[in-house]
C-alpha positions as CSV (number, residue, x, y, z in Angstrom):
1,M,-7.9,1.5,-4.2
2,N,-10.8,3.1,-6.0
3,D,-13.8,4.3,-4.8
4,D,-17.0,4.7,-6.7
5,S,-16.1,7.9,-8.5
6,G,-12.7,6.5,-9.5
7,A,-10.5,8.5,-7.1
8,T,-7.7,6.7,-5.7
9,M,-7.9,6.4,-1.8
10,D,-4.9,5.9,0.4
11,P,-5.0,2.9,2.7
12,Q,-3.2,4.9,5.3
13,L,-6.3,7.4,5.6
14,H,-8.4,4.7,7.0
15,A,-6.0,2.9,8.9
16,H,-6.5,5.6,12.0
17,G,-8.5,3.7,14.6
18,A,-9.0,0.6,12.4
19,D,-8.4,-1.8,15.6
20,A,-10.9,0.5,17.7
21,G,-14.6,-0.7,17.6
22,H,-17.0,2.0,16.5
23,G,-19.9,0.3,18.4
24,T,-22.8,-1.8,17.3
25,L,-26.4,-1.0,17.5
26,K,-26.7,-3.4,20.4
27,S,-24.1,-1.4,22.4
28,Y,-26.0,2.1,21.7
29,W,-29.0,0.5,22.7
30,V,-27.8,-0.8,26.1
31,G,-25.9,2.6,26.7
32,F,-28.9,4.4,26.4
33,I,-31.3,2.1,28.2
34,L,-28.7,2.3,31.4
35,S,-28.2,6.1,31.1
36,V,-32.2,6.4,31.2
37,V,-32.0,4.0,34.0
38,L,-29.2,5.7,35.8
39,T,-31.0,9.3,35.4
40,A,-34.2,8.1,36.5
41,I,-33.2,6.5,39.9
42,P,-31.7,9.8,41.4
43,F,-34.7,11.4,40.2
44,W,-37.1,8.9,41.8
45,L,-34.8,9.1,45.0
46,V,-35.2,12.9,45.2
47,M,-38.8,13.5,44.0
48,G,-40.3,10.5,46.1
49,D,-38.4,11.3,49.2
50,V,-37.5,7.5,49.3
51,I,-34.5,7.4,51.6
52,A,-35.0,9.7,54.8
53,D,-31.2,10.0,55.1
54,S,-30.1,12.7,53.1
55,R,-26.2,11.5,52.9
56,A,-27.4,8.3,51.7
57,T,-29.3,9.6,49.2
58,I,-26.4,11.8,48.2
59,A,-24.3,8.7,47.9
60,V,-26.4,7.0,45.8
61,I,-26.8,9.9,43.5
62,V,-22.8,10.2,42.9
63,A,-22.9,6.2,42.6
64,C,-25.3,6.7,39.8
65,A,-23.2,9.5,38.4
66,I,-19.9,7.5,38.3
67,A,-21.7,4.7,36.6
68,Q,-23.2,7.2,34.1
69,I,-19.8,8.2,33.4
70,L,-18.6,4.8,32.8
71,V,-21.5,3.7,30.5
72,H,-21.1,6.8,28.3
73,T,-17.3,6.2,28.2
74,L,-17.8,2.4,27.3
75,C,-20.8,2.5,25.0
76,F,-20.8,5.9,23.4
77,L,-17.0,7.2,23.6
78,H,-15.5,3.5,22.9
79,V,-12.6,4.2,25.3
80,N,-10.9,1.0,25.9
81,T,-7.4,-0.2,26.1
82,R,-7.3,-1.2,22.5
83,G,-8.2,2.1,20.5
84,E,-5.3,4.3,19.3
85,G,-2.8,1.7,20.8
86,G,-4.2,2.6,24.9
87,W,-3.8,6.4,24.1
88,T,-7.4,7.3,24.5
89,L,-7.5,5.5,27.8
90,L,-4.6,7.2,29.1
91,A,-5.8,10.6,27.9
92,Y,-9.2,9.8,29.7
93,V,-7.3,8.7,33.0
94,F,-5.2,11.9,32.9
95,T,-8.7,13.9,32.6
96,A,-10.2,12.1,35.4
97,V,-7.2,12.9,37.7
98,I,-7.0,16.4,36.8
99,V,-10.8,16.6,37.6
100,I,-10.6,14.8,40.8
101,I,-7.5,17.2,42.0
102,T,-9.6,20.3,41.1
103,I,-12.8,19.0,42.6
104,A,-10.7,17.8,46.0
105,G,-8.8,21.0,45.9
106,S,-11.9,23.3,45.7
107,M,-13.6,21.3,48.4
108,W,-10.6,21.8,50.6
109,I,-10.7,25.6,49.9
110,M,-13.9,26.2,50.7
111,Y,-13.9,23.8,54.0
112,H,-11.1,25.8,55.3
113,L,-12.3,29.2,53.9
114,N,-13.9,30.0,57.4
115,A,-10.6,29.5,59.2
116,N,-8.5,31.7,56.8
117,M,-10.8,34.5,56.7
118,M,-9.4,38.1,58.3
119,P,-10.6,38.8,61.9
120,G,-13.7,40.8,61.7
121,M,-15.1,39.5,58.6
122,I,-16.9,36.6,60.4
123,T,-19.1,38.9,62.4
124,G,-19.4,41.6,59.8
125,E,-17.3,44.2,61.8
126,A,-14.8,46.4,60.4
127,S,-11.4,45.8,61.4
128,Q,-10.1,48.4,64.0
129,T,-6.6,48.3,62.7
130,P,-5.1,51.6,60.8
C-alpha cells in the first residue's frame, strides 16, 4: 500500500484500534453539551442556594460528578467493550476500583483519627508520661 509520497505503509500499523470508534462530530457535541449542563447544575445549586438541606445538595453534586465521569468516558475517551478487545474497559474498571479504595480508606482514616490520637493531644495538654 502506498501513500501520496510513494512510501510503503504497513497495514498492521493502522490495525491498532481499528475496531474502536473514534467518535463522530455528533458524539462530541452531545458530550460537550452534557458536560456543560452537568457543570452548570451544581454551580446553580450552590450559588442559588436552591436546596435547603446541604446533604441533599452534596448528593446531587456527587451524582452530577459521576454522570460527568461517564459522559467523558463514553463521548471523549471512547471507552467501551469493543475497543482493544475490552482491555481499555478493564483498565478503566481497575482504575475506578483503586480510586474507590483510596477514597474510602482516606475517609475511614480521617473519621477514626480522633479515636486513635494519643492521650492529651485532644485537649492540647502535654502528656505527663516520662
